[in-house]
NUPAKOL-183130 format. One record per residue (C-alpha): residue number from 1; residue in one letter; x, y, z. Coordinates in nm, 2 decimals. Layout:
<recs>
[rec NUM, 'A', [X, Y, Z]]
...
</recs>
This chain:
<recs>
[rec 1, 'M', [-0.80, 1.71, -1.93]]
[rec 2, 'H', [-0.55, 1.84, -2.19]]
[rec 3, 'S', [-0.36, 1.54, -2.32]]
[rec 4, 'V', [-0.37, 1.20, -2.36]]
[rec 5, 'G', [-0.10, 1.01, -2.46]]
[rec 6, 'L', [-0.14, 0.70, -2.64]]
[rec 7, 'V', [0.07, 0.31, -2.55]]
[rec 8, 'L', [0.03, -0.02, -2.86]]
[rec 9, 'H', [0.02, -0.34, -2.88]]
[rec 10, 'P', [0.32, -0.40, -3.07]]
[rec 11, 'Q', [0.09, -0.64, -3.30]]
[rec 12, 'R', [-0.23, -0.65, -3.29]]
[rec 13, 'N', [-0.40, -0.33, -3.51]]
[rec 14, 'S', [-0.49, -0.07, -3.28]]
[rec 15, 'A', [-0.54, 0.21, -3.62]]
[rec 16, 'E', [-0.93, 0.18, -3.53]]
[rec 17, 'A', [-0.86, 0.32, -3.15]]
[rec 18, 'V', [-0.60, 0.55, -3.21]]
[rec 19, 'E', [-0.82, 0.69, -3.44]]
[rec 20, 'A', [-1.11, 0.70, -3.20]]
[rec 21, 'V', [-0.88, 0.90, -3.00]]
[rec 22, 'L', [-0.75, 1.16, -3.21]]
[rec 23, 'G', [-1.13, 1.21, -3.35]]
[rec 24, 'W', [-1.25, 1.29, -2.98]]
[rec 25, 'A', [-0.93, 1.48, -2.89]]
[rec 26, 'G', [-0.92, 1.70, -3.14]]
[rec 27, 'K', [-1.36, 1.79, -3.15]]
[rec 28, 'R', [-1.14, 1.94, -2.77]]
[rec 29, 'G', [-0.84, 2.08, -2.85]]
[rec 30, 'I', [-0.71, 1.82, -2.66]]
[rec 31, 'S', [-0.28, 1.70, -2.74]]
[rec 32, 'V', [-0.23, 1.30, -2.84]]
[rec 33, 'Y', [0.07, 1.18, -2.83]]
[rec 34, 'G', [0.27, 0.88, -2.88]]
[rec 35, 'I', [0.57, 0.69, -2.85]]
[rec 36, 'A', [0.77, 0.74, -3.11]]
[rec 37, 'N', [0.84, 0.38, -3.30]]
[rec 38, 'E', [0.49, 0.26, -3.22]]
[rec 39, 'I', [0.32, 0.53, -3.40]]
[rec 40, 'V', [0.54, 0.52, -3.68]]
[rec 41, 'R', [0.40, 0.21, -3.80]]
[rec 42, 'L', [0.08, 0.37, -3.87]]
[rec 43, 'N', [0.17, 0.74, -4.02]]
[rec 44, 'C', [-0.14, 0.90, -3.74]]
[rec 45, 'A', [-0.13, 1.27, -3.62]]
[rec 46, 'A', [-0.03, 1.18, -3.26]]
[rec 47, 'L', [0.27, 1.39, -3.15]]
[rec 48, 'P', [0.57, 1.16, -3.10]]
[rec 49, 'V', [0.76, 1.09, -2.76]]
[rec 50, 'S', [0.99, 0.90, -2.56]]
[rec 51, 'D', [0.89, 0.66, -2.37]]
[rec 52, 'R', [0.96, 0.86, -2.06]]
[rec 53, 'E', [0.81, 1.16, -2.20]]
[rec 54, 'L', [0.53, 0.98, -2.23]]
[rec 55, 'G', [0.48, 0.97, -1.85]]
[rec 56, 'Q', [0.57, 1.29, -1.81]]
[rec 57, 'R', [0.33, 1.53, -2.04]]
[rec 58, 'A', [0.00, 1.24, -2.03]]
[rec 59, 'D', [-0.30, 1.36, -1.84]]
[rec 60, 'L', [-0.45, 1.02, -1.93]]
[rec 61, 'I', [-0.24, 0.76, -2.04]]
[rec 62, 'V', [-0.46, 0.49, -2.31]]
[rec 63, 'S', [-0.35, 0.13, -2.34]]
[rec 64, 'L', [-0.43, -0.07, -2.67]]
[rec 65, 'G', [-0.40, -0.39, -2.67]]
[rec 66, 'G', [-0.43, -0.68, -2.36]]
[rec 67, 'D', [-0.30, -0.68, -2.03]]
[rec 68, 'G', [0.11, -0.72, -2.13]]
[rec 69, 'T', [0.01, -0.39, -2.33]]
[rec 70, 'M', [-0.15, -0.26, -2.01]]
[rec 71, 'L', [0.13, -0.32, -1.74]]
[rec 72, 'R', [0.36, -0.17, -2.00]]
[rec 73, 'A', [0.11, 0.17, -1.95]]
[rec 74, 'M', [0.13, 0.13, -1.53]]
[rec 75, 'R', [0.54, 0.10, -1.55]]
[rec 76, 'L', [0.49, 0.41, -1.77]]
[rec 77, 'A', [0.23, 0.52, -1.54]]
[rec 78, 'D', [0.49, 0.48, -1.26]]
[rec 79, 'G', [0.61, 0.79, -1.03]]
[rec 80, 'Q', [0.36, 1.02, -1.28]]
[rec 81, 'Q', [0.09, 1.23, -1.16]]
[rec 82, 'T', [-0.11, 1.07, -1.42]]
[rec 83, 'T', [-0.37, 0.77, -1.44]]
[rec 84, 'V', [-0.44, 0.49, -1.73]]
[rec 85, 'L', [-0.76, 0.31, -1.93]]
[rec 86, 'G', [-0.77, 0.00, -2.08]]
[rec 87, 'V', [-0.86, -0.04, -2.41]]
[rec 88, 'N', [-0.93, -0.44, -2.49]]
[rec 89, 'L', [-0.84, -0.51, -2.84]]
[rec 90, 'G', [-0.98, -0.83, -2.94]]
[rec 91, 'K', [-0.94, -1.08, -2.57]]
[rec 92, 'L', [-1.11, -1.03, -2.24]]
[rec 93, 'G', [-0.86, -0.88, -2.04]]
[rec 94, 'F', [-0.86, -0.82, -1.63]]
[rec 95, 'L', [-0.71, -0.45, -1.68]]
[rec 96, 'A', [-0.91, -0.31, -1.90]]
[rec 97, 'E', [-1.20, -0.15, -1.89]]
[rec 98, 'V', [-1.42, -0.11, -2.21]]
[rec 99, 'D', [-1.41, -0.19, -2.62]]
[rec 100, 'V', [-1.36, 0.01, -2.87]]
[rec 101, 'P', [-1.70, 0.15, -2.97]]
[rec 102, 'D', [-1.74, 0.25, -2.58]]
[rec 103, 'L', [-1.36, 0.43, -2.62]]
[rec 104, 'P', [-1.53, 0.77, -2.72]]
[rec 105, 'D', [-1.79, 0.81, -2.46]]
[rec 106, 'A', [-1.53, 0.68, -2.21]]
[rec 107, 'L', [-1.28, 0.95, -2.28]]
[rec 108, 'T', [-1.58, 1.17, -2.28]]
[rec 109, 'A', [-1.68, 1.02, -1.90]]
[rec 110, 'I', [-1.30, 1.09, -1.77]]
[rec 111, 'D', [-1.30, 1.42, -1.87]]
[rec 112, 'S', [-1.63, 1.51, -1.69]]
[rec 113, 'Q', [-1.48, 1.39, -1.40]]
[rec 114, 'E', [-1.73, 1.06, -1.40]]
[rec 115, 'F', [-1.46, 0.73, -1.30]]
[rec 116, 'T', [-1.31, 0.62, -0.99]]
[rec 117, 'I', [-0.96, 0.54, -0.95]]
[rec 118, 'E', [-0.81, 0.19, -0.88]]
[rec 119, 'P', [-0.45, 0.16, -0.69]]
[rec 120, 'R', [-0.25, -0.10, -0.81]]
[rec 121, 'L', [0.06, -0.17, -0.61]]
[rec 122, 'A', [0.41, -0.24, -0.75]]
[rec 123, 'I', [0.72, -0.50, -0.65]]
[rec 124, 'D', [1.04, -0.36, -0.62]]
[rec 125, 'A', [1.31, -0.57, -0.67]]
[rec 126, 'T', [1.70, -0.57, -0.66]]
[rec 127, 'F', [1.93, -0.78, -0.79]]
[rec 128, 'G', [2.29, -0.85, -0.91]]
[rec 129, 'G', [2.34, -0.44, -0.88]]
[rec 130, 'Q', [1.93, -0.34, -1.02]]
[rec 131, 'T', [1.64, -0.29, -0.93]]
[rec 132, 'V', [1.35, -0.38, -1.17]]
[rec 133, 'T', [0.95, -0.27, -1.09]]
[rec 134, 'A', [0.67, -0.55, -1.14]]
[rec 135, 'F', [0.30, -0.50, -1.08]]
[rec 136, 'N', [0.21, -0.83, -1.18]]
[rec 137, 'D', [0.50, -1.06, -1.00]]
[rec 138, 'V', [0.87, -1.09, -0.91]]
[rec 139, 'A', [0.99, -1.50, -0.99]]
[rec 140, 'V', [1.28, -1.72, -0.98]]
[rec 141, 'V', [1.26, -1.96, -1.26]]
[rec 142, 'R', [1.41, -2.32, -1.28]]
[rec 143, 'V', [1.67, -2.26, -1.58]]
[rec 144, 'P', [1.56, -2.58, -1.81]]
[rec 145, 'G', [1.85, -2.82, -1.83]]
[rec 146, 'H', [1.95, -2.67, -1.44]]
[rec 147, 'P', [1.88, -2.85, -1.08]]
[rec 148, 'S', [1.59, -2.75, -0.90]]
[rec 149, 'A', [1.48, -2.36, -0.75]]
[rec 150, 'V', [1.60, -2.41, -0.38]]
[rec 151, 'V', [1.49, -2.08, -0.18]]
[rec 152, 'S', [1.50, -1.97, 0.17]]
[rec 153, 'V', [1.21, -1.74, 0.19]]
[rec 154, 'N', [1.29, -1.47, 0.44]]
[rec 155, 'V', [1.02, -1.23, 0.60]]
[rec 156, 'S', [1.18, -0.89, 0.73]]
[rec 157, 'G', [1.49, -1.06, 0.77]]
[rec 158, 'Q', [1.35, -1.36, 0.95]]
[rec 159, 'P', [1.39, -1.69, 0.82]]
[rec 160, 'F', [1.05, -1.84, 0.73]]
[rec 161, 'V', [1.00, -2.11, 0.53]]
[rec 162, 'S', [1.24, -2.29, 0.18]]
[rec 163, 'Y', [1.08, -2.46, -0.12]]
[rec 164, 'A', [1.25, -2.69, -0.37]]
[rec 165, 'A', [1.00, -2.59, -0.64]]
[rec 166, 'D', [1.01, -2.50, -1.01]]
[rec 167, 'A', [0.95, -2.14, -0.94]]
[rec 168, 'V', [0.89, -1.89, -0.63]]
[rec 169, 'I', [0.64, -1.66, -0.67]]
[rec 170, 'V', [0.65, -1.34, -0.51]]
[rec 171, 'A', [0.27, -1.11, -0.69]]
[rec 172, 'T', [0.05, -0.82, -0.62]]
[rec 173, 'P', [-0.28, -0.89, -0.58]]
[rec 174, 'T', [-0.30, -0.75, -0.95]]
[rec 175, 'G', [-0.09, -1.10, -1.03]]
[rec 176, 'S', [-0.28, -1.29, -0.82]]
[rec 177, 'T', [-0.44, -1.42, -1.15]]
[rec 178, 'A', [-0.14, -1.47, -1.31]]
[rec 179, 'Y', [0.17, -1.67, -1.32]]
[rec 180, 'S', [0.08, -1.75, -0.88]]
[rec 181, 'F', [-0.31, -1.86, -0.95]]
[rec 182, 'S', [-0.15, -2.10, -1.22]]
[rec 183, 'A', [0.05, -2.20, -0.95]]
[rec 184, 'G', [-0.26, -2.23, -0.70]]
[rec 185, 'G', [-0.26, -1.93, -0.55]]
[rec 186, 'P', [-0.54, -1.73, -0.42]]
[rec 187, 'I', [-0.71, -1.48, -0.60]]
[rec 188, 'V', [-0.72, -1.15, -0.43]]
[rec 189, 'Q', [-0.93, -0.85, -0.50]]
[rec 190, 'P', [-0.62, -0.58, -0.64]]
[rec 191, 'A', [-0.75, -0.33, -0.41]]
[rec 192, 'V', [-0.62, -0.56, -0.11]]
[rec 193, 'E', [-0.25, -0.44, -0.01]]
[rec 194, 'A', [-0.07, -0.72, 0.01]]
[rec 195, 'L', [0.25, -0.93, -0.14]]
[rec 196, 'L', [0.18, -1.35, -0.22]]
[rec 197, 'V', [0.42, -1.64, -0.18]]
[rec 198, 'T', [0.35, -1.90, -0.41]]
[rec 199, 'P', [0.57, -2.20, -0.44]]
[rec 200, 'A', [0.54, -2.37, -0.84]]
[rec 201, 'A', [0.54, -2.71, -0.84]]
[rec 202, 'P', [0.66, -2.75, -0.50]]
[rec 203, 'H', [0.81, -3.07, -0.43]]
[rec 204, 'S', [0.93, -3.00, -0.08]]
[rec 205, 'A', [0.73, -3.09, 0.22]]
[rec 206, 'Y', [0.55, -2.77, 0.30]]
[rec 207, 'N', [0.38, -2.70, -0.03]]
[rec 208, 'R', [0.14, -2.41, 0.06]]
[rec 209, 'G', [0.18, -2.06, -0.03]]
[rec 210, 'F', [0.17, -1.71, 0.24]]
[rec 211, 'V', [0.02, -1.41, 0.21]]
[rec 212, 'L', [0.22, -1.09, 0.36]]
[rec 213, 'S', [0.17, -0.72, 0.44]]
[rec 214, 'V', [0.30, -0.44, 0.23]]
[rec 215, 'D', [0.48, -0.34, 0.54]]
[rec 216, 'E', [0.72, -0.62, 0.53]]
[rec 217, 'T', [1.02, -0.72, 0.34]]
[rec 218, 'V', [1.11, -1.06, 0.14]]
[rec 219, 'E', [1.42, -1.20, 0.08]]
[rec 220, 'L', [1.48, -1.47, -0.14]]
[rec 221, 'D', [1.80, -1.67, -0.07]]
[rec 222, 'M', [1.98, -1.93, -0.33]]
[rec 223, 'L', [2.07, -2.20, -0.11]]
[rec 224, 'P', [2.39, -2.40, -0.18]]
[rec 225, 'T', [2.17, -2.69, -0.35]]
[rec 226, 'S', [2.02, -2.47, -0.65]]
[rec 227, 'G', [2.06, -2.40, -0.99]]
[rec 228, 'R', [2.10, -2.12, -1.18]]
[rec 229, 'L', [1.73, -1.95, -1.15]]
[rec 230, 'A', [1.63, -1.74, -1.41]]
[rec 231, 'V', [1.43, -1.36, -1.23]]
[rec 232, 'E', [1.14, -1.32, -1.44]]
[rec 233, 'V', [0.92, -0.96, -1.38]]
[rec 234, 'D', [0.58, -0.99, -1.53]]
[rec 235, 'G', [0.69, -1.27, -1.71]]
[rec 236, 'M', [1.01, -1.12, -1.88]]
[rec 237, 'V', [1.35, -1.21, -1.81]]
[rec 238, 'E', [1.52, -1.00, -1.65]]
[rec 239, 'G', [1.86, -1.13, -1.53]]
[rec 240, 'Y', [2.00, -1.47, -1.36]]
[rec 241, 'T', [2.04, -1.55, -1.01]]
[rec 242, 'E', [2.31, -1.78, -0.86]]
[rec 243, 'P', [2.30, -2.02, -0.54]]
[rec 244, 'G', [2.46, -1.80, -0.25]]
[rec 245, 'E', [2.28, -1.46, -0.41]]
[rec 246, 'Q', [1.98, -1.28, -0.29]]
[rec 247, 'V', [1.67, -1.09, -0.48]]
[rec 248, 'T', [1.46, -0.81, -0.23]]
[rec 249, 'M', [1.14, -0.69, -0.23]]
[rec 250, 'R', [0.95, -0.46, -0.10]]
[rec 251, 'A', [0.59, -0.39, -0.19]]
[rec 252, 'R', [0.53, 0.03, -0.34]]
[rec 253, 'P', [0.12, 0.07, -0.30]]
[rec 254, 'H', [-0.01, 0.32, -0.55]]
[rec 255, 'A', [0.20, 0.29, -0.79]]
[rec 256, 'A', [0.02, 0.34, -1.01]]
[rec 257, 'S', [-0.40, 0.49, -1.12]]
[rec 258, 'V', [-0.65, 0.27, -1.32]]
[rec 259, 'I', [-1.00, 0.41, -1.42]]
[rec 260, 'R', [-1.25, 0.25, -1.35]]
[rec 261, 'L', [-1.58, 0.36, -1.49]]
[rec 262, 'G', [-1.86, 0.14, -1.32]]
[rec 263, 'R', [-1.90, -0.14, -1.60]]
[rec 264, 'T', [-1.77, -0.46, -1.46]]
[rec 265, 'T', [-1.65, -0.58, -1.13]]
[rec 266, 'F', [-1.31, -0.78, -1.09]]
[rec 267, 'Y', [-1.57, -1.06, -0.97]]
[rec 268, 'Q', [-1.75, -1.04, -1.29]]
[rec 269, 'R', [-1.41, -1.03, -1.48]]
[rec 270, 'A', [-1.24, -1.32, -1.27]]
[rec 271, 'R', [-1.55, -1.54, -1.35]]
[rec 272, 'R', [-1.53, -1.45, -1.66]]
[rec 273, 'K', [-1.19, -1.51, -1.80]]
[rec 274, 'L', [-1.08, -1.78, -1.56]]
[rec 275, 'R', [-1.43, -1.96, -1.63]]
[rec 276, 'L', [-1.52, -2.03, -1.29]]
[rec 277, 'T', [-1.83, -2.24, -1.21]]
[rec 278, 'D', [-2.02, -2.37, -0.91]]
[rec 279, 'S', [-1.99, -2.69, -0.84]]
[rec 280, 'A', [-2.22, -2.95, -1.01]]
[rec 281, 'E', [-2.38, -3.09, -0.72]]
[rec 282, 'I', [-2.52, -2.76, -0.59]]
[rec 283, 'P', [-2.87, -2.79, -0.71]]
[rec 284, 'L', [-3.08, -2.45, -0.85]]
[rec 285, 'S', [-3.26, -2.46, -0.51]]
[rec 286, 'P', [-3.35, -2.74, -0.25]]
[rec 287, 'A', [-3.68, -2.86, -0.40]]
[rec 288, 'D', [-3.47, -2.92, -0.70]]
[rec 289, 'G', [-3.20, -3.22, -0.65]]
[rec 290, 'G', [-3.09, -3.15, -1.07]]
[rec 291, 'P', [-2.77, -2.98, -1.11]]
[rec 292, 'L', [-2.69, -2.58, -1.08]]
[rec 293, 'Q', [-2.74, -2.44, -1.44]]
[rec 294, 'L', [-2.48, -2.18, -1.48]]
[rec 295, 'N', [-2.51, -1.86, -1.67]]
[rec 296, 'N', [-2.09, -1.87, -1.76]]
[rec 297, 'P', [-2.09, -1.58, -2.02]]
[rec 298, 'L', [-1.83, -1.79, -2.19]]
[rec 299, 'T', [-2.11, -2.02, -2.28]]
[rec 300, 'H', [-2.26, -1.72, -2.50]]
[rec 301, 'G', [-2.02, -1.61, -2.80]]
[rec 302, 'D', [-1.70, -1.53, -2.58]]
[rec 303, 'S', [-1.48, -1.84, -2.70]]
[rec 304, 'E', [-1.07, -1.68, -2.67]]
[rec 305, 'G', [-0.86, -1.58, -2.42]]
[rec 306, 'A', [-1.04, -1.74, -2.14]]
[rec 307, 'A', [-0.75, -1.95, -2.03]]
[rec 308, 'Q', [-0.47, -1.64, -2.10]]
[rec 309, 'L', [-0.38, -1.53, -1.79]]
[rec 310, 'N', [-0.30, -1.15, -1.77]]
[rec 311, 'T', [0.11, -1.13, -1.85]]
[rec 312, 'G', [0.10, -1.11, -2.24]]
[rec 313, 'N', [-0.18, -0.98, -2.37]]
</recs>
């Protein structure tokens, strides 16, 4: 490893984590880059670069924050030969791999090639003459005060189903635990290559979501009775669409590479963050008619972050 890039949470205190990276890198002659308008508030020794230059120069991008910061780091790494490490600053996230005290050991393991890569799929969405990229989801969402989203979903040019709903969400497996999950969609392991289509608060006869192959194109046609809809990309409004217009989406596998050190599994993180529990009717054993006593990590001191979906940390 010759260089490390830093992506900072816009509000949380990242000074301790930044100093940990700088101290580790300084002993090894490794350059540390930071986005100029982010590191200026820390007055640190990282070399200031632009967003684009960070992805081009860094062998490793270190995200210091939560899942929202990690999604931004993944967008900076998109199309570059670099990997992304998520460092948790205060809240439990799906994408973060280590906490600040473990950061030097994690960097040493990465420098020694003692890690695995978890590829992440992206969605490229085209509407209104622009193309945007999401790692969580693209959603067409009812604008308050306007009629519902009335949307026809076409798969590779063929009409499949129409929804009347508050929103229609097209999510990656990464985004299956975000907006799609809150709308009733399934949890999908990140290594699965698929797209999820989920209606939010549907008021149509068919109210189920479905899963598509990454080889298929998804087209959302805004029907004449639809209201004006916001197009949200990873939770941020990127524009609006009107009745008669279309949003076209294509999956792009292996758009980013997330580092895993094998300390937790996706299922452990999902169970902990989403407060997944077993039915109280399941006994401890066939001979024990009492309810199952859950060993839920959230009952042992982790009181924050459980309800935070991975869209904005």
